[in-house]
N, C-alpha and C positions, 0 to 999 in steps of 0.2 A: 349297804350302799354299793353302787356300781360305778366304776370309773373306767374310761377309755383314755389312755394317755398316749400322746404322740410327741416324740422328740422333734422339735422344729428349729429351722434356721430363723424363721419369723412367722408370725400369725396375726390375724386381725379379725374383728367381728364388726359387721355393719348392721344397723337397723335403719330401714328406709335408705336414705342417701347419706347417712352420717356414720362415720367410724366411731364406735363407742369404746373399743378396747383394742390395743395394739401392743405387741411385744417383739423384741428382737429375739435372739437365741434363748431357748428354754423349753417349756412344756406347755402343750395345749391339753387341758384336762376337761373332758366331758364328764359330767357328774349327774347321777340319778339317785335320788332318795327312793328307797323301796319301802313297801308296807312294813311297819314294825321297826324301822330304823330309829335310832336315838342319836342325839348330838354327840355323845361320847364315841360312837362308831365313826362319825365324821372326823373327829379330832385324831383318832388313831390312823385313819386313812390319810389325812393330810400329812401326818408325820411320816408315814410309810412312803408316800409319793415323793416327798421332799428328799428322802434319803436313798431313793432308787439310784443305783450306780449304773446309769445307762448312757453317760456321756464319755467320749473317748479321752483317754489319757495321752501322754506324750508318745506312747508306743502303739497307739491306735486301738487299745482295748477298752471296752466299756468298763470303766473303773471309777468314774467321777459322778458325783451327785449334782443336782441343780444348784445347791448352795456352793459346792466346790467351784463351779464355773461362773458363779455370780450371775446366774440366769434368772429369768422371769417366768411367771405362769399366767396363762390366759385361761380362766375358769369359766366354763359355759354349762348352764343347766341343759340337760337333754333327757326328758322323760322317756323318750323312745328306747333308751337303753334297757328299760324294763319290759320290753316287748315279749309277749308270749306268742310264739309261732307254731305251737304244737297242734293247733286245730285249724284246718283250712288254710286259706291264703291271706286272710285279713288279720294282721297282728292285733292282739288285745293288750291293753295297757293297765289292767286292773292290779298288776303286781307293783306298779309304781305308786309312790305315796300320793295321797290327795294333794291338790294344788297348794293350799295354804301350808300344809305340813311340809310339802316338798320345798316350798319357798323358804321356810324357816330353817330347814336343814341345809339347804344350799347356801344361804347367807351365813349360817354358823360355820360351814366348811370354809368359806372364804375368809372369815375372821380368824379361824384356826390357822390357815395357811399364812395369812399376813403376820400372825403372831410368831411365826418361825423366822421372820426377818427376810422374807422373800418378796420382791416386788410383784404385785398382783394386779392384773387387769381382768375385767369381767364382761360377760354378756349381759343381757337383760332378761330376767326370768319371764317366761311365757311369751316372749316376743318372737316374731318371725325374723330370724337372724340369718345373715349370710356370712359364712366363715370361710376365710381363705388362709392358706398356709403353704409353707414349703417344708414338707416332711423330710427329716434328716435321717437317712439310713436306707430305707425307712425303718424306723423303730416305733412300733405300736404295741402297747401292753394293756391287757384287760385285767382289772382287779375287781373281784366280787367278794364283799365281806361276808355275805350270806347271813348277816345278823337277823334280817327280817324274815327268815324262813323257818 
């Protein structure tokens, strides 16, 4: 699985003219299931993301986790994280999991995250979403489990 994580002061996702997910301080997590990924990979990734010490402590150092700050997560599916740009100028997405498999792994990842006791909001799988955020730092981290390779 691939995840792009952004530390945010707030974030929201809209579909059409309706806000479907909104969080205060926490993490915006874009997630992509890759070919060959399994639900166990998502569970490990959820745990890792929840434990990342990327929030400032009282001395201004990145030393606190999402749970430590009692933050929230906005989890959004983004199959384009699986883009292959090695040939030409048009990205290919054949490395991303097929839609139904991707949906199942995305939903499983969300449940794993909720199971860690973290408030979770989500996007809508496969929808044309508009995401807005205030990136804090900025802090943006890429995690690639490389399980599907």
